[in-house]
C-alpha positions as CSV (number, residue, x, y, z in Angstrom):
1,M,45.5,7.3,47.5
2,R,46.9,10.5,46.0
3,I,47.2,10.1,42.2
4,T,48.6,12.8,39.9
5,V,47.3,12.8,36.3
6,M,49.1,14.6,33.4
7,D,47.8,14.2,29.9
8,Q,47.7,16.4,26.8
9,D,44.0,15.7,26.3
10,P,42.1,17.8,28.9
11,G,38.9,15.9,28.3
12,L,40.6,12.5,28.9
13,A,42.5,13.9,32.0
14,E,39.2,15.1,33.5
15,A,37.5,11.7,32.8
16,I,40.4,9.9,34.4
17,C,40.1,12.1,37.5
18,T,36.4,11.3,37.7
19,T,37.1,7.5,37.5
20,L,39.7,7.8,40.2
21,R,37.3,9.7,42.5
22,A,34.7,7.0,42.0
23,A,37.3,4.4,43.1
24,G,38.0,6.3,46.3
25,H,41.2,8.0,45.3
26,L,42.3,11.7,45.5
27,P,43.3,12.8,41.9
28,Y,45.3,15.9,41.1
29,L,45.4,17.2,37.6
30,A,48.9,18.5,36.8
31,A,49.1,21.2,34.1
32,D,52.8,20.7,33.3
33,A,56.0,18.9,34.3
34,P,57.0,21.5,36.9
35,A,53.7,20.8,38.7
36,V,54.4,17.1,38.8
37,L,58.0,17.7,40.1
38,E,56.6,20.0,42.8
39,Q,54.3,17.3,44.1
40,L,57.1,14.8,44.1
41,R,59.3,17.2,46.1
42,H,56.6,17.7,48.7
43,G,55.8,14.0,48.9
44,E,52.2,14.6,47.8
45,M,51.9,11.7,45.3
46,D,51.3,8.0,45.6
47,L,51.1,7.2,41.9
48,L,51.6,9.1,38.6
49,V,49.4,8.6,35.5
50,L,51.4,10.1,32.6
51,D,50.8,10.7,28.9
52,A,53.6,8.8,27.0
53,A,53.1,11.0,24.0
54,L,54.5,14.1,25.7
55,H,58.0,15.2,24.6
56,P,60.3,12.1,25.1
57,A,62.7,14.0,27.3
58,T,59.9,15.2,29.5
59,V,58.4,11.7,29.9
60,K,61.8,10.2,30.7
61,D,62.6,12.9,33.2
62,L,59.3,12.5,35.0
63,V,59.5,8.7,35.1
64,H,63.0,8.9,36.5
65,A,62.0,11.5,39.1
66,A,59.1,9.5,40.3
67,R,60.9,6.1,40.4
68,H,63.9,7.6,42.2
69,S,61.8,9.5,44.7
70,P,62.1,8.4,48.4
71,H,59.0,6.2,48.0
72,A,59.7,5.0,44.4
73,I,56.4,6.2,43.0
74,P,54.8,3.9,40.5
75,V,54.1,5.3,37.0
76,L,51.3,4.3,34.7
77,L,51.8,5.4,31.1
78,L,48.9,6.2,28.7
79,S,50.1,5.7,25.1
80,P,48.6,6.1,21.6
81,R,49.8,3.4,19.4
82,A,51.7,6.0,17.4
83,A,53.9,6.7,20.5
84,E,55.4,3.2,20.6
85,N,59.0,4.5,20.6
86,E,58.3,6.9,23.4
87,L,56.5,4.1,25.3
88,T,59.5,1.7,25.0
89,S,61.9,4.4,26.2
90,A,59.8,5.3,29.2
91,L,59.4,1.6,30.2
92,E,63.2,1.2,29.9
93,A,63.5,4.2,32.2
94,G,61.5,2.5,34.9
95,A,57.7,3.1,34.2
96,S,55.6,0.5,36.0
97,D,52.9,-0.3,33.5
98,Y,51.0,1.1,30.5
99,L,47.6,1.3,28.8
100,I,47.0,1.9,25.1
101,K,44.5,4.7,24.3
102,P,41.6,4.9,24.0
103,V,41.5,4.2,27.7
104,R,38.8,1.8,29.1
105,H,38.2,3.3,32.5
106,G,37.3,0.0,34.2
107,E,40.7,-1.4,33.1
108,L,42.4,1.9,34.2
109,A,41.0,1.5,37.7
110,L,42.1,-2.1,37.8
111,R,45.7,-1.4,36.7
112,I,46.0,1.4,39.2
113,Q,44.7,-0.9,42.0
114,V,47.3,-3.5,41.1
115,L,50.2,-1.0,41.0
116,L,49.2,0.5,44.4
117,R,48.9,-3.0,45.9
118,R,52.3,-3.9,44.7
119,A,53.9,-0.6,45.8
120,Y,52.2,-0.3,49.2
121,P,51.5,-3.9,50.3
122,D,51.1,-3.0,54.0
123,Q,48.2,-0.5,53.2
124,H,46.4,-3.1,51.0
125,A,46.4,-6.2,53.2
126,G,43.0,-7.8,53.4
127,E,41.5,-5.3,50.9
128,S,38.3,-5.7,49.0
129,L,38.5,-5.3,45.2
130,R,35.5,-4.6,43.0
131,F,35.2,-5.3,39.3
132,N,31.6,-4.3,38.3
133,A,29.4,-7.0,39.8
134,Y,32.2,-9.0,41.3
135,S,33.8,-8.2,44.7
136,F,37.0,-10.0,45.9
137,D,37.9,-10.0,49.6
138,T,41.6,-11.0,49.8
139,A,41.5,-11.5,53.6
140,S,38.8,-14.2,53.4
141,S,39.4,-15.3,49.8
142,R,35.7,-14.7,49.2
143,I,34.0,-13.7,45.9
144,V,30.7,-12.0,46.0
145,R,28.6,-11.4,42.9
146,E,25.5,-9.2,43.2
147,G,25.2,-9.9,46.9
148,K,25.7,-13.7,46.6
149,T,28.8,-15.5,47.8
150,I,30.4,-17.8,45.2
151,E,31.9,-20.9,46.7
152,V,35.4,-21.3,45.4
153,T,38.6,-23.0,46.5
154,Q,41.7,-21.0,47.3
155,K,43.3,-21.8,43.9
156,E,40.1,-20.9,42.1
157,F,40.1,-17.6,44.0
158,D,43.7,-16.9,43.2
159,L,43.1,-17.7,39.5
160,A,40.0,-15.6,39.2
161,L,41.6,-12.6,40.9
162,L,44.7,-12.9,38.6
163,L,42.4,-12.9,35.5
164,F,40.5,-9.9,36.7
165,R,43.6,-8.0,37.6
166,H,44.9,-8.5,34.0
167,L,41.5,-7.9,32.4
168,G,41.9,-7.6,28.6
169,R,45.5,-9.0,28.6
170,P,46.5,-12.5,27.5
171,L,48.3,-14.5,30.2
172,S,50.6,-17.3,29.3
173,R,50.2,-20.7,30.8
174,A,53.6,-20.4,32.4
175,Y,52.8,-17.1,34.1
176,I,49.5,-18.5,35.4
177,R,51.2,-21.6,36.8
178,E,54.0,-19.6,38.4
179,T,51.5,-17.2,40.0
180,V,48.7,-19.5,41.2
181,W,50.9,-22.7,41.7
182,P,54.3,-21.3,42.7
183,G,57.0,-24.0,43.0
184,E,54.9,-26.7,41.4
185,S,57.0,-27.1,38.2
186,E,55.4,-30.5,37.5
187,L,51.8,-29.3,37.5
188,P,49.8,-31.3,34.9
189,S,48.5,-29.1,32.1
190,R,44.9,-30.5,32.7
191,T,45.0,-29.1,36.2
192,L,45.2,-25.5,34.9
193,D,42.6,-26.1,32.3
194,T,40.2,-27.7,34.8
195,H,40.6,-24.7,37.2
196,V,39.9,-22.3,34.3
197,S,36.8,-24.2,33.4
198,R,35.6,-24.1,37.0
199,V,36.2,-20.4,37.4
200,R,34.4,-19.7,34.1
201,S,31.4,-21.8,35.3
202,K,31.2,-20.7,39.0
203,L,31.6,-16.9,38.2
204,G,29.5,-17.1,35.0
205,L,32.2,-15.6,32.8
206,R,30.2,-15.8,29.6
207,P,29.3,-13.3,26.9
208,E,25.7,-13.1,28.1
209,N,27.1,-11.8,31.4
210,G,29.5,-9.4,29.8
211,Y,32.7,-11.4,30.0
212,R,34.6,-13.9,27.8
213,L,37.2,-16.2,29.3
214,A,38.8,-17.9,26.4
215,P,42.0,-19.7,25.4
216,V,44.7,-17.9,23.4
217,Y,46.0,-20.4,20.9
218,S,49.4,-21.8,21.8
219,F,49.8,-19.3,24.6
220,G,47.4,-19.3,27.5
221,Y,44.1,-17.6,28.5
222,Q,42.5,-14.1,28.4
223,L,39.6,-12.6,30.3
224,E,37.8,-9.9,28.3
225,Q,35.0,-7.5,29.3
226,L,32.5,-7.2,26.6
227,S,30.3,-4.2,25.7
228,M,26.7,-4.9,26.9
């Protein structure tokens, strides 16, 4: 997919483009706001990665232009914690998602994949998603780790993919239930916990393998990727 990147840090922007190329995308490094608008006018963009610390008016205008283009281009914001006010304003203007700097490039690739899948569902039907050693085939609901298929149920597949798609983010129990068990309002709490335990065990989501799947007190669960 065609992804435009605009960030004040040239080194970061180049690194993002490298990550995008490795994921099979076609990145374009925009020097300024007019370059972004030009791409939007010519329909040469599928997603915009934007520095939220740019001038607030610039960020708001670009988000508005992207979201109100004929294809409602998704926008991923990159924000230093100091730019919290600008981030809030951009999200209110319609930005699709955000990442806090410093950017973890594995998480960046994941967030972009989620946004593209949501924005262009017809182009991502039956896709294969890769997260380091793990590969998810959405057509067959199959998980492969280092060449070996992991036997999982459909619900275990859905739960595992949900966790990887939100790597590094805490997910509430309510959100997990609504996503993996839609319409089952009376789902016993132990059912969710049992499935989390099975996913952790079957996929080997433990610190020695570079991951931690842990409960978040009084909230839900979070899958983290650890430095190895």
